[in-house]
C-alpha positions in Angstrom: 128.1 80.0 37.4 126.6 76.8 35.9 127.0 73.6 38.0 128.5 71.8 35.1 131.2 74.4 34.8 132.1 74.4 38.5 132.4 70.6 38.7 135.8 70.3 36.8 137.1 73.3 38.9 136.1 71.6 42.1 137.7 68.3 41.0 140.9 70.2 40.1 141.2 71.7 43.6 140.4 68.4 45.3 143.2 66.7 43.3 145.6 69.5 44.1 144.8 69.4 47.8 145.2 65.6 47.8 148.7 65.9 46.2 149.8 68.5 48.6 148.5 66.5 51.6 150.3 63.4 50.3 153.6 65.3 49.9 153.3 66.7 53.4 152.4 63.4 54.9 155.1 61.5 53.0 157.9 63.9 54.1 156.6 63.9 57.7 156.7 60.1 57.7 160.2 60.1 56.2 161.4 62.4 59.0 159.9 60.1 61.6 161.4 57.0 60.1 164.9 58.7 59.8 164.8 59.3 63.6 166.5 62.7 63.7 168.7 62.4 60.6 168.5 65.6 58.5 166.9 65.0 55.1 168.7 66.2 51.9 167.0 67.9 49.0 167.3 64.6 47.0 165.6 62.8 49.9 162.8 65.3 50.0 162.3 65.0 46.2 162.4 61.2 46.6 159.9 61.3 49.5 157.6 63.6 47.6 157.5 61.4 44.5 157.0 58.3 46.6 154.2 60.0 48.5 152.3 61.0 45.4 152.8 57.6 43.6 152.7 55.1 46.4 150.6 57.2 48.8 148.2 58.1 46.0 147.8 54.5 45.1 147.2 53.7 48.8 144.7 56.5 49.2 142.6 56.0 46.1 142.9 52.2 46.0 141.8 51.8 49.7 139.1 54.4 49.2 137.7 52.5 46.3 137.9 49.2 48.2 136.2 50.6 51.3 133.4 52.2 49.3 132.8 48.9 47.5 132.7 47.1 50.9 130.3 49.8 52.2 127.9 48.8 49.4 128.3 45.1 49.7 129.0 44.5 53.5 127.9 47.6 55.5 129.3 48.0 59.0 125.8 48.3 60.5 124.6 44.9 59.3 127.8 42.8 59.3 130.3 44.4 61.7 132.5 41.4 62.5 132.5 40.1 58.9 133.4 43.6 57.7 136.2 44.0 60.2 137.9 40.7 59.2 137.4 41.2 55.5 138.6 44.8 55.5 141.7 43.8 57.5 142.6 41.0 55.0 142.0 43.1 52.0 144.0 46.0 53.4 147.0 43.7 54.1 146.9 42.1 50.7 146.5 45.4 48.9 149.3 47.0 51.0 151.7 44.1 50.2 151.0 44.4 46.4 151.6 48.2 46.5 154.9 47.7 48.5 156.2 45.1 46.0 155.3 47.5 43.1 157.0 50.4 45.0 160.2 48.3 45.4 160.3 47.5 41.7 159.7 51.2 40.8 162.4 52.4 43.2 165.0 49.9 41.7 164.2 51.3 38.2 164.4 54.9 39.5 167.8 54.4 41.2 169.1 51.9 38.6 169.5 49.4 41.5 169.9 45.7 41.0 167.2 43.8 42.8 168.9 41.5 45.3 167.4 39.7 48.3 169.2 42.2 50.6 168.0 45.2 48.7 164.5 43.7 48.5 164.2 43.1 52.2 165.9 46.4 53.2 163.7 48.5 51.0 160.7 46.3 51.8 161.3 46.9 55.5 161.4 50.7 55.0 158.3 50.6 52.8 156.4 48.5 55.3 157.1 51.1 58.0 155.9 53.8 55.8 152.9 51.8 54.8 151.9 51.0 58.4 152.2 54.7 59.4 150.4 55.9 56.3 147.6 53.3 56.6 147.2 54.0 60.3 147.2 57.8 59.9 144.9 57.6 56.8 142.5 55.2 58.6 142.5 57.5 61.7 141.6 60.5 59.6 139.2 58.8 57.3 137.4 57.0 60.2 137.1 60.3 62.1 135.6 62.0 59.1 133.3 59.0 58.5 132.2 59.0 62.1 131.1 62.6 62.0 129.6 62.2 58.6 127.6 59.2 59.8 126.7 61.0 63.0 125.3 63.9 61.0 123.5 61.6 58.6 122.0 59.6 61.5 120.7 62.9 63.0 119.2 63.9 59.7 117.6 60.5 59.2 116.2 60.5 62.7 114.6 63.9 62.1 113.3 62.7 58.8 111.8 59.6 60.4 110.1 61.7 63.0 108.6 64.0 60.3 107.4 61.0 58.3 106.0 59.4 61.4 104.1 62.5 62.3 102.8 62.8 58.7 101.5 59.2 58.8 99.9 59.8 62.2 98.3 63.0 60.9 97.0 61.2 57.8 95.5 58.4 59.8 94.0 60.7 62.4 92.6 62.9 59.7 90.9 60.0 58.1 89.4 58.9 61.4 88.0 62.4 62.1 87.0 62.9 58.5 83.3 63.9 58.4 82.4 61.0 56.1 84.1 58.5 58.5 82.3 60.0 61.5 79.0 60.2 59.6 79.2 56.6 58.4 80.0 55.3 61.9 77.4 57.4 63.7 74.9 56.2 61.1 75.8 52.6 61.7 75.7 53.2 65.5 72.2 54.7 65.3 71.0 51.7 63.4 72.5 49.3 65.9 71.1 51.0 69.0 67.6 50.2 67.8 68.2 46.8 66.3 71.1 45.3 68.4 71.9 47.3 71.6 74.7 44.8 72.6 76.4 45.1 69.3 76.1 48.9 69.6 78.0 48.8 72.9 80.7 46.7 71.2 80.7 49.2 68.3 81.4 52.1 70.7 84.1 50.1 72.4 85.9 49.3 69.1 85.5 52.9 67.9 87.2 54.2 71.1 90.0 51.6 70.7 90.7 52.9 67.2 91.1 56.5 68.4 93.0 55.5 71.5 95.5 53.4 69.5 96.2 56.3 67.1 96.9 58.7 69.9 98.9 56.2 72.0 101.3 55.4 69.1 102.3 59.0 68.4 105.8 58.6 69.9 106.5 55.0 68.8 108.8 54.2 66.0 107.9 50.5 66.0 105.1 48.5 67.6 104.4 44.8 68.2 102.7 43.2 65.2 100.2 41.7 67.6 99.2 45.2 68.9 98.9 46.5 65.4 96.6 43.6 64.4 94.3 44.2 67.3 93.9 47.8 66.1 93.3 46.6 62.6 90.7 44.2 63.8 88.8 47.0 65.6 89.0 49.1 62.4 87.7 46.2 60.3 84.9 45.6 62.7 83.6 49.1 62.2 83.9 48.8 58.4 82.1 45.4 58.4 79.1 47.0 60.3 78.9 49.5 57.4 79.4 47.2 54.4 78.1 44.0 56.0 78.6 40.9 53.9 80.0 42.9 51.0 83.3 43.2 52.8 85.1 40.0 53.6 88.4 40.2 55.5 90.7 37.2 56.1 93.5 37.7 58.6 96.1 34.9 58.7 99.2 36.2 60.4 102.0 34.7 62.4 102.8 37.4 64.9 105.8 35.8 66.6 108.0 38.6 68.0 107.7 40.7 64.9 107.4 44.5 64.8 106.0 46.9 62.3 105.7 50.6 61.7 102.6 51.8 63.7 99.4 52.4 61.7 101.0 51.0 58.5 98.8 47.9 58.2 95.6 49.9 59.0 96.5 52.5 56.3 96.9 49.7 53.7 93.5 48.2 54.7 91.9 51.7 54.6 93.4 52.4 51.2 91.9 49.2 49.8 88.4 50.1 51.2 88.6 53.8 50.2 89.7 53.4 46.6 87.6 50.4 45.6 83.9 49.8 45.0 82.2 47.7 47.6 78.6 46.7 46.8 76.3 43.7 46.4 77.4 43.6 42.8 81.1 43.9 43.6 82.0 42.6 47.1 85.5 43.2 48.4 87.7 40.3 49.4 90.6 41.5 51.4 93.4 39.3 52.8 96.1 40.1 55.4 98.7 37.3 55.7 102.4 36.7 56.4 104.8 34.9 54.1 107.8 32.6 54.7 110.3 35.4 53.9 109.1 37.4 56.9 106.8 39.8 55.0 103.2 40.9 55.7 100.9 41.2 52.7 97.7 43.2 52.3 95.9 42.0 49.2 92.5 42.8 47.7 90.6 42.3 44.5 90.8 45.4 42.3 87.6 47.3 41.4 88.6 50.9 41.5 86.1 53.6 42.1 86.0 56.2 39.3 87.8 59.4 40.4 89.1 57.8 43.7 92.7 57.6 42.7 94.9 58.7 45.6 98.1 60.6 45.6 100.1 57.6 46.9 101.6 59.7 49.7 100.5 57.1 52.4 102.3 54.2 50.8 105.3 56.4 49.9 105.5 57.5 53.6 105.4 53.8 54.7 108.1 52.9 52.1 110.4 55.7 53.3 110.0 54.9 56.9 110.8 51.2 56.3 114.0 52.3 54.5 115.2 53.7 57.8 115.0 50.2 59.5 115.8 47.6 56.9 117.2 47.0 53.4 114.2 45.0 52.5 111.8 46.9 50.2 108.1 47.6 50.4 106.7 45.8 47.3 103.7 47.0 45.4 102.0 44.7 42.8 99.0 45.4 40.6 97.4 43.7 37.7 93.9 43.9 36.1 92.1 42.2 39.0 94.5 42.2 42.0 96.4 44.7 44.1 98.8 43.9 47.0 101.4 45.6 49.1 104.1 43.6 50.9 105.8 45.2 53.9 108.9 43.7 55.8 108.4 42.3 59.3 111.0 43.7 61.6 112.7 42.1 64.7 114.6 43.6 67.6 
């Protein structure tokens, strides 16, 4: 059956199930409130109608309000503010519904609205509302807990897969024959011309590989550690490109954290996909901004046929979504390309 055809049917059964649940809850609440008094058929009809009208308004109204709060003020980021605001909104909404229910009941029973009738009916409605809201909140929060628990488990597994994918891409680029060939070629040249620098080169090369392997189980790393790794990687590249590659790093490390290998991958992408020569030198900047972001920026001079799939940046973007609402920003014009990633804190 087509998905469009099954949607109305599914909605119908959901509405029917909600109505039956409301009727059952409403009459159960009425029995509890009556404290042992046997309900009549008229009372059951009255309870059922009240359950559907009043309870339905409570259910769908509070559901709408809670979903709106979930978008605007999520529990994870603003727990205290959300608790206070949700309590206030629930109380105000409940009072409005109770007053409306009293007015509807007076019309249904052709009852004159006096102060005694208002307070007597209001007292009964308040008891019903408290039980209904408490019961509904207990059920909805239980469902929400298990739903969030399941989503968290799925997100955690997704994060692990994306982390492994990024590590694999980084490690693959480091053991790529071209990478090894270029670095061994540079090392051979240094051994004969500058032995001390050759020793430093081997040390930096080993630091690059060790860092990639050491971070395999880390979700976040200190920005300072990541920058040391980037500096080692840049050192290797500058041996190869010499003065044609200029890299400026101006970063306030503070106590910030980043996703491991993310900055290195952005630097690597800039070097890999752009021409770097005497005619077209590369100017690459790594810097932090006042709004707690780190930017990798380079002049744009794309190699012909070097367009990547974008999977590396997409992987970084998806992993950051797990830790923060701040977005990874990509900007490109005719002569400049930059990627801005959020800096994270504990």
